[in-house]
N, C-alpha and C positions, 0 to 999 in steps of 0.2 A: 476301206484302204486308212493304216493309221494317220494320226493329224501329224503335220510335221511340225519338225521343231527347226531350230536352226543348228551351225556347229558352234556358236559364241554359247547358246544354251550350253550344249553340251561338254564343251570345254570349260566353262562356268560351273558347271554341275562336279564335273568329276577333278577341278582344284578343292572343290567345299568337301568333296568325300576324306581325300586325305590334308584337309590344312597348309596347302601349300601356300595359299594366300590369306590373309586376312575377309571374315564376310563381307564387309565393309568397305575394302579396297577396290577399286575401281580399274582392271588390265589398261595400261598403256595401247598405241598401236603398233610397237615394237611389240609391247607380249604377249598381244593377237594374233599377229603377223608369225611369231616361232609358234605359237600352240598351232595354231591351224596348219601350218608346217606337219606339225609334230601328227597332227589326226591326219594329214592326208599321206601321211608315211604307215600310218596303220591301215586307210584303205587300200595302200597299194600294197599291204604287206598281206592282209586277207585275201587279197584278190587272187594270190599264188597258193591258196590254202583251198583245193577244190571245195571242201565240204562248208567251205565258210562262206559262199557263194551261192546266193539265190536262186540257183537252176540255173536252164543253159536254153538258147535261144537259137532256133533254126533261119538260120542263114543262107540263103540261097546265091551263088554266081556261075556268071556263063565263063567257058571254056572258050579256046580259042584253035582254030584247026590247026595241027601240025604243032603246037606250042606247051611242053609238057610241065613246066617252072613257073609259078606264079607267085607275086611278091603279097602278103596280106594285110594288110593295116593300110592307117590312115596315107592316103593317096596312090594306094599299090595297087597293083591292077585289081586285087578285089578290095577295095574301098569297102572299112572297117575298124572297127577297135581291132587295133594286136590283138591274136584270141594268147590265152596263157596256154590254150592247150585246144584240142580238139578232139572230141569223144567219138566213138563209135556208137550205130553205123551214119557213115554217110551214106547218101544214094544219090543217082541221075536217073532224071525223069526224061525219058523218050517217048515221043507219041502217048503222051498218059499212061506210061507204065514205067516202075519205078526199078531200077536194079542195083544191087547194093557197092559200096566200094567199102572194103576193109583198109584200116590202117596197117601200114608196115613199118619194120624198124631201119637204122639204118643200114644194118649190118645184114637184112633179107634185101632190102634193095642195090646195096653195093652187089650181089650176089646173084641179079639178074642176068643174064646173057647176054639178052640183046633189049639195050634200055630204051630204040628208038621203035618201038616193035609200034604198030598204028592199033588201033581199037576203035570200034563206032559206040562205045557206049552200052551195048546190050552184051558185049559178051559177059559170059561167068568169069570172078577170077580177078575183075577188078579192083586197084588199090591203089594207096593216096601213102605219100607220104610226109609227114609235117617235121619241120626244123623250127626250132624258136627261137630262131634270131632277133637280131635285134638292128634298129628300130622298128624294120618289119618283118615278117615271119616266112618262110616259104612252102608252098605246096607244091607236091613233085606228084603227078598222076600216072599211071603205069597203068594199060598201055597208055600211048600219046594218043590223045585224043583226035580223032578226022575230020571233026565237025566241032559246030557252036553246040554246047553241050549244056544244059542247066544242075548244078550239080547243088545240093542241100547238105550241110555241114550243120552236128550239133556243136555248138561254141558256150563253153560258159561266159559267165556274164562276170564284168569287169567293174568293180565296184568305181564310180564315177568320183574324180578328184572336186575340190570344194574351190571356187577361186575368192568366193568371198564369204568371209565368218557367218557375216547377217543375213545371208541367203537361206531364204527356203530349205530346206533336204527332207526326202520322205524315205522310207525302209521298210521292211516287211516287219511285221512284231517280232518284239528281240532284241532287234539291233542297234536302235538307238540304247538302252541298259546297256548290254554289251559293251555300246563303243564310250560309254559313259564309264564303265569301269575300267577296261583297256587304257584309257587317256590316265585314268587316276590310277598307274603303273607307269606310265609315260612321262605324266606329264611334269611331276615334282619336281626332276632334275634340270629342266630349264630352268626351274627358279634356285636353283641348290640345295633345295630340302630334300630329306629321304621321305620313303614314302609311313604315313603315320596309320595306322591299324592293319600291316602287309600283310598277317597271315588272313583276317576276313576280307580283304580287298584280293586278293590273289584268289582265295576260295571261291566268290562269290565270282568273279571275271571267269575262270575255269567254269562253273556250273553254266553259267547262261550262256558262253559261247559252247558247251558241249548241248546245251540245248538246242542252239541255232543249230551246230551242226547235224545234230539228228534229225530234225525238222529239215534239212536240207537233201538229206540222208534217200537214195531209193533204193528197193530188195535190188539182192541178183537173182538172176534168172538161170536157172543149169539147164543149157541146151544141148543138144549134141546135133553132129555136121547129119545132115539129112543124109548125105552120099554115104554114114556107116548103115544105118541103120536100112536102106535099100527101099524108103518109105512104106515101110511095111509098119514101122513100129514107134510111139513115141513114146517118153513118162513124164507126168511130173513128180517133179521129187517132192515135193509137199503132200502129196493126196498119194501118191503110188499108184 
């Protein structure tokens, strides 16, 4: 686990990169507040970039019999951080057995002839639609659950906002330096300054963020629909 730092230390290091303020100048409370707001903007921006966020977390929620649509987010039907995205696959667990839920688009859902079709969670072809609404997301299940069923979703983490500049924060390796150089691009304008040494700062920022995204990426696996194969043949595209 990397040693924790503080948002204020990252802010001061970022300002030092660009000489936006003198090295012997102490930031005022208002300047710290302005810089912290920019840092939280960066955290929010990175949270919308799939590979900038370190991994996913499985979260399990219970359905309600005869309820198709659920709000998801703080104080929603499913109380958690509002997801930026939900990743495939999701799955229901019934009597210790898991059954897949695949995502569908709004168009696919709109074309379903009978949207009130009931389902017990063990039928093949279970699907979900996630609509990234605000302030709460919306998850619609089809067929409509006819019992209490736990469903597990793989949800991208959201980088937590920082409330106090002096509080300790901790991120995986590479993030502190990435934030420092990202803030080096963002903070000079707060002080009415241009970015000093702009080409090198941008190049370093791009290299670090690229490393973070590569570390967060997962290899794509090519799969065939079992129904097309008739259960007789499978192929690993790497080994042949």
